[in-house]
TIRONU-286206 format. One line per field, with one value per residue (C-alpha): residue in three letters; chain; x, y, z. Coordinates in Angstrom, 3 decimals. Each point is the difference from the previous one (the first is absolute). Layout:
aa: (ALA,...)
ch: (A,...)
X: (X,...)
Y: (Y,...)
Z: (Z,...)
***
This chain:
aa: (MET,ILE,LEU,PRO,ARG,THR,PRO,ALA,PRO,GLY,GLY,LEU,ILE,THR,ALA,VAL,GLU,PRO,GLY,SER,LEU,ALA,ALA,TYR,LEU,GLY,ILE,ARG,PRO,GLY,ASP,VAL,LEU,LEU,ALA,VAL,ASN,GLY,ARG,PRO,CYS,ARG,ASP,VAL,ILE,ASP,VAL,ARG,PHE,PHE,ALA,SER,GLU,GLU,HIS,VAL,GLU,LEU,THR,LEU,LEU,ARG,ASP,GLY,ARG,GLU,LEU,THR,ILE,GLY,SER,SER,ARG,ASP,TYR,ASP,GLN,PRO,LEU,GLY,LEU,GLU,PHE,ALA,ASN,PRO,THR,PHE,ASP,VAL,ASP,ILE,ARG,ARG,CYS,ASN,ASN,ASN,CYS,PRO,PHE,CYS,PHE,VAL,ALA,GLN,MET,PRO,PRO,GLY,MET,ARG,ARG,THR,LEU,TYR,VAL,LYS,ASP,ASP,ASP,TYR,ARG,TYR,SER,PHE,LEU,PHE,GLY,HIS,PHE,VAL,THR,LEU,THR,ASN,LEU,THR,GLU,ASP,ASP,TRP,ASP,ARG,ILE,ARG,GLU,GLN,ARG,LEU,SER,PRO,LEU,TYR,ILE,SER,VAL,HIS,ALA,THR,ASP,PRO,GLU,LEU,ARG,ARG,ARG,CYS,LEU,GLY,ASN,PRO,ARG,ALA,PRO,ASP,VAL,MET,GLU,GLN,MET,ARG,GLN,LEU,ALA,GLN,TYR,GLY,ILE,GLU,MET,HIS,THR,GLN,VAL,VAL,VAL,VAL,PRO,GLY,LEU,ASN,ASP,GLY,GLN,ASN,LEU,GLU,ARG,THR,ALA,ARG,ASP,LEU,ALA,THR,LEU,TRP,PRO,HIS,VAL,ARG,SER,VAL,SER,ILE,VAL,PRO,VAL,GLY,LEU,THR,ARG,PHE,HIS,ARG,ARG,GLY,TYR,ARG,VAL,ASN,THR,ARG,ASP,GLU,MET,GLU,ALA,VAL,LEU,GLU,ARG,CYS,GLU,ARG,LEU,ARG,ALA,GLU,PHE,THR,ASN,GLU,LEU,GLY,VAL,ARG,PHE,VAL,TYR,PRO,THR,ASP,GLU,TRP,TYR,LEU,ARG,THR,ASP,HIS,PRO,VAL,PRO,PRO,ALA,ASP,GLU,TYR,ASP,GLY,LEU,ALA,LEU,GLN,GLU,ASN,GLY,LEU,GLY,LEU,VAL,ARG,ASP,PHE,LEU,ASP,ASP,TRP,GLU,TYR,VAL,ARG,GLU,GLU,LEU,ASP,GLY,GLY,GLY,LYS,ASP,GLU,LEU,ASP,PRO,PRO,ALA,ARG,ILE,THR,MET,ALA,SER,GLY,THR,LEU,PHE,ALA,PRO,VAL,LEU,ARG,ASP,VAL,ALA,GLY,GLU,PHE,GLY,GLU,LEU,ILE,GLY,ALA,GLU,VAL,ASP,VAL,VAL,ALA,VAL,ARG,ASN,ASP,TRP,LEU,GLY,HIS,THR,VAL,THR,VAL,ALA,GLY,LEU,LEU,THR,ALA,ARG,ASP,VAL,ILE,ALA,GLN,LEU,SER,ASP,ARG,GLU,LEU,GLY,ASP,VAL,ILE,ALA,LEU,PRO,ARG,VAL,MET,PHE,ASP,HIS,PRO,ASP,GLY,LEU,SER,LEU,ASP,ASP,LEU,THR,PRO,ASP,GLU,VAL,ALA,ARG,SER,LEU,GLY,HIS,PRO,VAL,ILE,LEU,ALA,ASP,LEU,MET,TRP,ASP,LEU,ALA,ASP,GLU,TRP,GLY,ASP,PHE,PRO,PHE,ALA,ILE)
ch: (A,A,A,A,A,A,A,A,A,A,A,A,A,A,A,A,A,A,A,A,A,A,A,A,A,A,A,A,A,A,A,A,A,A,A,A,A,A,A,A,A,A,A,A,A,A,A,A,A,A,A,A,A,A,A,A,A,A,A,A,A,A,A,A,A,A,A,A,A,A,A,A,A,A,A,A,A,A,A,A,A,A,A,A,A,A,A,A,A,A,A,A,A,A,A,A,A,A,A,A,A,A,A,A,A,A,A,A,A,A,A,A,A,A,A,A,A,A,A,A,A,A,A,A,A,A,A,A,A,A,A,A,A,A,A,A,A,A,A,A,A,A,A,A,A,A,A,A,A,A,A,A,A,A,A,A,A,A,A,A,A,A,A,A,A,A,A,A,A,A,A,A,A,A,A,A,A,A,A,A,A,A,A,A,A,A,A,A,A,A,A,A,A,A,A,A,A,A,A,A,A,A,A,A,A,A,A,A,A,A,A,A,A,A,A,A,A,A,A,A,A,A,A,A,A,A,A,A,A,A,A,A,A,A,A,A,A,A,A,A,A,A,A,A,A,A,A,A,A,A,A,A,A,A,A,A,A,A,A,A,A,A,A,A,A,A,A,A,A,A,A,A,A,A,A,A,A,A,A,A,A,A,A,A,A,A,A,A,A,A,A,A,A,A,A,A,A,A,A,A,A,A,A,A,A,A,A,A,A,A,A,A,A,A,A,A,A,A,A,A,A,A,A,A,A,A,A,A,A,A,A,A,A,A,A,A,A,A,A,A,A,A,A,A,A,A,A,A,A,A,A,A,A,A,A,A,A,A,A,A,A,A,A,A,A,A,A,A,A,A,A,A,A,A,A,A,A,A,A,A,A,A,A,A,A,A,A,A,A,A,A,A,A,A,A,A,A,A,A,A,A,A,A,A,A,A,A,A,A,A,A,A,A,A,A,A,A,A,A,A,A,A,A,A,A,A,A,A,A,A,A,A,A,A,A,A,A,A,A,A,A,A,A,A,A,A,A)
X: (0.000,1.408,-0.655,-0.004,3.192,-1.316,1.558,-0.583,-0.889,2.424,3.689,2.806,2.745,3.512,2.115,-0.242,2.120,2.181,-1.065,-3.429,-3.381,-0.472,3.296,-1.016,-3.287,1.818,-1.352,1.889,0.617,-2.583,-2.818,-2.959,-1.407,-3.803,-1.116,1.187,-2.101,-2.791,-0.133,0.877,2.934,-0.025,3.551,2.849,-1.972,-2.639,2.729,1.563,-3.364,-1.479,3.288,0.398,-1.643,1.812,-1.240,0.483,-1.660,1.029,-1.969,2.242,-0.168,2.862,0.247,-3.720,-0.914,-1.431,1.440,-0.308,2.795,0.364,1.795,0.255,2.869,1.859,-1.129,3.238,0.463,-0.256,-2.352,2.869,-1.682,0.955,-2.378,0.358,-2.264,-1.084,-3.520,-1.001,-2.241,3.259,-1.742,0.726,-2.887,0.118,-0.337,-3.300,1.380,1.457,2.478,1.421,3.441,-0.109,3.575,-1.006,-1.945,3.197,2.044,1.423,-1.237,1.786,0.891,-0.892,-3.684,0.204,1.197,-3.411,-2.088,-1.880,-0.461,-2.227,-0.324,-0.592,1.481,3.356,-0.266,-0.227,2.607,2.614,-0.772,-1.360,-1.968,-3.636,-2.915,-2.867,-2.227,-0.642,-0.926,-3.093,-2.126,1.742,3.368,-1.107,-1.287,3.280,2.130,-2.039,-0.083,3.674,1.290,2.075,2.232,1.867,-1.343,1.724,-2.296,0.528,-2.076,1.340,-2.811,-2.675,-2.408,-2.306,-0.296,3.700,0.871,-2.272,1.941,3.287,-1.224,-1.820,-2.952,-3.280,-1.382,2.839,-1.452,0.839,3.347,-0.417,-3.209,1.792,2.897,-2.330,-1.524,3.445,0.820,-3.137,1.304,3.288,2.000,3.277,0.533,2.901,-0.913,1.676,-0.629,1.560,0.370,-0.819,0.650,-3.205,-2.189,0.278,2.822,-0.159,-3.055,-1.400,3.045,-0.346,-3.688,0.783,2.666,-2.223,-2.981,2.125,1.366,-3.540,0.289,3.202,1.085,-1.735,1.591,3.679,1.679,-0.395,2.782,0.374,1.165,0.918,-1.789,2.094,-0.565,1.745,0.603,-3.057,-2.383,-2.835,-2.413,1.297,1.574,3.598,2.442,0.552,2.521,2.691,-1.882,-3.178,1.901,1.399,-3.552,-1.261,2.879,-0.650,-3.700,0.834,2.411,-2.715,-2.419,2.613,0.591,-3.750,-0.576,2.977,-1.680,-3.450,0.728,3.544,1.180,0.764,-2.696,0.921,3.128,1.349,1.880,3.741,-0.398,-1.342,3.201,2.431,-1.485,0.034,3.426,-1.527,1.598,-2.035,-1.488,1.771,-1.363,-1.993,-2.152,-1.631,-1.591,0.978,-1.914,1.352,-1.196,3.106,-2.009,-1.725,3.260,0.141,3.232,2.071,2.604,0.134,0.535,2.816,1.710,-0.324,1.398,2.894,0.810,0.308,2.080,2.302,0.755,0.711,2.327,1.840,0.762,0.473,2.529,0.469,1.504,-3.033,-2.377,2.375,-1.874,0.315,1.925,-2.837,-3.770,-2.712,-3.293,-3.201,-3.273,-2.911,0.491,-1.947,2.211,3.337,1.133,-0.496,1.764,2.886,0.770,-0.027,1.902,2.788,0.521,-0.328,2.700,2.389,-0.481,0.576,2.629,-2.020,-1.114,-3.811,-1.905,-3.737,-2.087,-3.429,-1.998,-2.712,-3.286,-0.265,-2.527,-2.708,1.204,2.340,-2.651,0.167,3.088,-0.177,2.339,-2.795,-1.364,3.275,0.262,3.020,0.211,0.332,2.785,1.777,-0.340,1.341,2.832,1.219,1.935,1.686,3.212,-1.393,1.559,0.769,-3.566,-3.350,-2.422,-3.684,-3.020,-1.586,-3.417,0.502,-0.510,-2.845,-1.881,-0.562,2.270,2.640,-0.873,0.199,-3.020,1.203,0.484,3.780,1.935,3.099,2.050,-1.214,0.998,3.427,0.485,-1.067,2.446,2.789,0.325,-1.345,-3.141,-0.997,-3.272,-0.248,-2.559,2.395,3.713,0.307,-1.206,2.824,2.669,-1.168,0.564,3.731,1.173,-1.619,2.248,3.498,1.262,0.280,2.777)
Y: (0.000,3.407,2.763,3.741,1.827,1.860,0.133,-3.440,-0.874,-2.238,0.265,0.830,-2.601,1.478,-3.042,-3.797,-1.903,-2.713,-3.502,1.151,-1.291,3.144,-0.641,-3.613,1.231,2.390,3.213,3.070,3.528,2.199,-2.507,1.228,-2.376,0.188,-2.892,-2.963,-3.173,1.929,2.751,3.573,1.491,3.505,-0.077,-2.258,-0.991,-1.638,-1.694,-1.526,-1.047,-1.528,-1.650,-1.875,-3.131,-3.037,0.680,3.544,1.331,3.475,2.204,2.457,2.747,-0.202,2.227,0.693,-3.677,-1.730,-3.415,-2.421,-2.348,-2.131,-2.768,-1.845,1.007,-1.084,1.573,1.961,0.976,3.792,1.533,2.356,3.160,3.624,2.809,3.647,0.931,-2.068,1.406,-0.533,3.064,1.949,2.532,-0.344,0.546,3.603,1.197,1.657,1.539,3.424,-0.684,3.291,-1.633,-1.825,-0.088,-0.139,3.255,1.654,-0.677,3.024,0.818,-1.038,-3.607,-3.159,-0.848,-3.205,1.931,1.660,-3.179,-0.560,-3.755,-1.922,-3.330,-3.165,-2.029,1.752,-0.552,-3.747,-0.106,2.460,0.845,3.499,1.427,0.799,1.477,-2.320,3.058,-0.635,-3.699,-1.141,-3.047,-1.770,0.787,-1.508,-3.117,-0.351,0.394,-2.759,-2.342,0.336,0.314,3.123,-0.210,1.750,3.522,3.150,2.606,3.652,0.360,3.189,-0.174,-2.539,2.581,0.528,3.784,0.524,-2.237,2.047,3.085,-1.758,-1.029,3.254,-2.188,0.422,-3.139,-2.339,-3.261,-1.423,-1.706,-2.356,-1.360,-0.435,-1.834,-2.242,-0.967,-0.714,-2.081,-2.087,-0.597,-1.253,2.941,0.910,3.744,2.315,3.520,3.369,3.155,3.237,2.002,3.699,2.119,1.342,-2.164,-3.743,-0.305,-0.440,-1.840,-0.220,-1.994,-2.266,-0.662,-0.765,-2.554,-1.717,-0.109,-1.592,-2.529,-1.358,-1.302,-1.945,-2.338,1.201,3.413,-0.871,3.355,3.726,2.113,3.354,2.577,3.667,2.436,1.315,3.553,1.802,3.726,0.073,-1.051,2.518,-1.690,1.305,-3.131,-0.519,-2.844,-1.538,1.698,-2.075,0.150,-1.185,-2.831,-0.998,-0.057,-2.145,-2.455,-0.222,-0.674,-2.606,-1.788,-0.293,-1.369,-2.413,-1.423,-0.326,-1.733,-2.319,-1.285,-0.238,-1.050,-1.370,2.637,3.701,0.850,3.738,0.881,3.566,0.674,0.653,3.777,0.148,-1.592,1.943,3.406,-0.629,-1.692,-3.232,-3.271,-1.779,-3.280,-3.322,-2.193,-2.286,2.936,0.122,-3.394,-1.425,2.644,1.440,3.612,1.693,1.625,2.050,1.154,-2.735,-1.857,1.470,1.383,-3.290,-1.849,2.426,-0.400,-3.782,-0.140,2.164,-2.441,-2.750,2.155,1.082,-3.626,-0.747,2.990,-0.935,-3.355,1.069,2.831,2.974,-1.740,-2.243,2.948,2.156,3.222,3.479,2.496,2.415,-0.394,2.640,-1.293,2.068,-0.560,1.894,1.964,-2.577,-2.981,1.768,-0.172,-3.791,-0.332,2.214,-2.241,-3.141,1.594,1.026,-3.608,-1.166,2.411,-1.127,-3.653,0.431,2.698,2.689,3.504,0.135,3.286,0.006,2.963,0.694,1.429,2.517,-0.322,3.474,-1.245,-1.145,1.835,-0.725,-1.795,-2.788,-1.917,-3.514,-1.137,-1.339,3.512,1.632,1.415,-0.426,3.769,0.544,-2.595,1.634,3.495,-0.971,-2.212,2.155,2.434,-2.746,-1.885,-3.366,-3.429,-2.486,-1.293,1.280,-2.367,0.979,-1.706,-2.381,1.010,3.438,-1.660,-2.310,0.383,-2.634,2.001,0.686,3.685,2.352,2.063,2.747,-2.423,-0.358,-3.259,-0.960,0.410,3.585,0.696,-1.520,2.199,3.121,-0.658,-1.454,-3.120,-3.571,-0.721,-3.293,-0.799,-1.831,-0.930,-1.806,0.083,-3.395,1.612,2.502,-2.574,-2.162,2.772,0.569,-2.473,2.075,3.009,0.225,2.696,-2.195,0.512)
Z: (0.000,-0.995,2.505,-0.751,0.910,3.005,3.486,1.473,3.558,1.797,0.749,-2.425,0.443,0.093,0.929,0.205,2.514,-1.590,1.027,1.143,-1.148,-2.082,-1.803,-0.645,-1.509,-2.324,1.475,-1.176,1.239,-1.689,0.468,2.037,2.597,0.000,2.188,2.048,-0.005,-1.698,2.620,-1.055,1.908,1.425,1.382,1.090,3.094,-2.204,-2.044,3.128,1.415,-3.159,-1.019,3.272,-1.456,-1.419,-3.546,-1.283,-3.146,-1.154,-2.393,-1.824,-2.562,-2.512,-3.071,0.141,0.242,3.061,0.859,2.882,1.092,3.081,1.794,3.271,2.215,3.095,3.230,0.436,-3.661,-0.347,-2.530,-0.872,-1.314,0.574,-0.886,-0.946,2.921,2.999,-0.403,-3.594,-0.069,0.597,2.219,3.716,2.435,1.183,3.591,0.957,3.208,0.702,2.799,1.320,0.225,-3.368,-1.275,-3.658,0.404,1.270,-3.125,-1.818,-3.510,-3.144,0.885,-1.928,-0.083,2.061,3.076,0.241,-0.154,3.272,-0.203,2.373,-1.792,2.016,-2.861,0.407,3.736,-0.577,-2.778,1.267,3.640,-0.645,2.913,-0.861,1.952,-1.128,-0.558,-3.713,-0.051,-1.905,0.772,-2.880,1.618,3.301,-1.782,-1.854,3.133,1.639,-3.007,-0.964,3.580,-0.745,3.042,1.454,-0.409,1.276,1.524,0.937,3.152,1.680,2.598,0.889,1.432,-3.018,0.280,0.645,-2.938,-2.246,1.067,-0.718,-3.445,-0.774,-0.963,1.918,-1.695,0.942,1.358,3.412,-0.583,2.951,-1.522,-3.309,1.585,1.982,-3.337,-1.443,3.073,-0.637,-3.524,1.491,-1.359,1.719,0.473,0.703,1.072,0.355,1.985,-1.252,3.212,-0.342,3.119,1.473,-2.235,0.668,2.547,3.792,1.300,-3.539,-1.094,3.014,-0.727,-3.640,0.918,2.571,-2.368,-2.697,2.490,0.466,-3.585,0.621,-1.586,-3.184,0.516,0.233,0.504,0.575,-1.515,1.741,-2.560,0.666,-2.284,-2.877,-1.180,-2.840,-0.346,-2.274,2.806,0.387,2.400,3.317,1.443,1.080,0.558,3.418,2.279,1.684,3.325,-1.710,-1.627,3.394,1.380,-2.890,0.442,3.728,-0.613,-2.635,2.323,2.649,-2.585,-1.349,3.473,0.542,-3.351,0.494,3.175,-1.587,-3.593,0.088,-2.503,0.296,-2.598,-0.065,-2.003,-0.195,-3.226,0.036,-0.106,3.576,1.288,-2.178,0.755,3.757,0.105,1.277,-1.152,-2.660,1.246,-0.593,-2.786,2.297,1.148,-3.442,0.696,-3.375,-1.979,-3.243,0.008,-1.376,-2.805,2.693,1.610,2.640,0.648,-2.830,2.389,1.897,-3.300,-0.850,3.365,0.020,-3.524,1.135,2.808,-2.588,-2.379,2.815,0.876,-3.655,-0.295,3.168,-1.532,-3.611,0.173,-2.269,-3.005,-0.608,-0.250,-2.028,0.907,-1.470,2.103,0.757,0.151,0.324,1.366,0.008,1.822,1.504,3.199,2.049,-0.757,-0.561,3.682,0.043,-3.340,1.162,2.966,-2.132,-2.894,2.347,1.069,-3.591,-1.150,2.709,-0.904,-3.743,0.265,-1.750,0.858,0.177,0.132,0.793,-1.147,1.514,-2.920,0.925,-1.842,-1.499,-2.548,2.443,3.099,2.882,2.060,-2.609,1.086,-1.483,-2.766,-2.199,-0.551,-0.997,-3.496,-2.219,-0.435,3.754,0.058,-2.926,1.454,3.417,-1.220,-2.883,2.198,2.054,-0.556,-1.012,0.253,-2.752,0.062,1.291,1.738,-0.046,1.581,-2.489,1.335,-1.582,-3.388,1.007,-3.275,-2.720,-2.315,2.683,0.277,2.962,1.037,-2.340,-2.914,-0.039,-0.280,2.019,-3.200,-0.348,3.606,-0.702,-3.087,1.885,2.835,-2.134,2.146,-0.285,2.031,1.577,1.752,3.302,2.618,2.334,0.728,-1.656,-3.246,0.310,0.799,-2.880,-2.581,0.392,-2.611,-2.745,0.586,-1.560,2.368,3.120,2.491)
***
């Protein structure tokens, strides 16, 4: 059957994994997947769900022609398809809230379009761990979550008191989130939650009530991430960031709650993000205090991962000696102002062990404002501006998270190579000290 050349529903296939069922069936990049086992697919979630059977039949559109091919497969044989977009309709579900502290609404003008998208899509929550508010779900969405067991989900709660939460979301019609999560618990859905703490809005006793309310849904609710509000210099809604004293008070309250929940639930349940500890000069918790959770994408445990990695690297360097690493003579490392003190201490030891001079530069965020201190929100132009008048080393190490974009771009659309050309020095990207140590063999100017 020949179909008209109009935009087709389904997912555009961009890659086929060698050795997969799709490769065996002869599926090609450029094909459009329309249905699996006779059921139309809206996104990769449908593909995974419908293709979980022993016999898989795929309906495709190829060169304007519809074809159906299928085969049985082993239980552990991957389907092996990659798509241009995880949601085949391309358009992500938009947020219907008006949070007074929304970070997207504080972006400066003139940036790439995707930085202004206020997404609130439960599908991305399931697929990628994005935090969503559950305020825009339809009855069909609820049915799908139940039928396909879309678990875990990541939920921005901010407050469990319905009226206070509506203030936090700027949405007078926001439903009662506790009722919604009770429904999800009945479906057997695991949930991770977050509270963005805004001084004078949802802190103090309100924060305590929120944590205790959420604890009533344990074990379906697995965690509460406590996140300090982030405000850029473009914020116009009258709020402010937490002071050091306020952060001390939040940490103290969280520690009391963590002790209480450890006795009642067997886990700490409440997890302040790294920023609370760094800005108050408190030591970050050891790894076992995260109760086996992987919440690094929300700023939890990244510093602990870095420090634990450094312990391993330090032991390796103690045993390996300078000649094995063959390092360059001088290294310039840059990071955000929040993490730079931690990095400076470690880099000093690193330099001593490899016989190199290591300089750590704390880069101010002039683009978004100095209250934004994390490395992931640095722009390449701020790095270039603040390093260009310094005496730089043989190589510059930048946080990989600065270029956390599918095309390897910074927030201001520059690549690491463009930074290197601007500064006249090679640039390497690193998350951990092991990344840095592992790069030395690529440089011809080693000592």
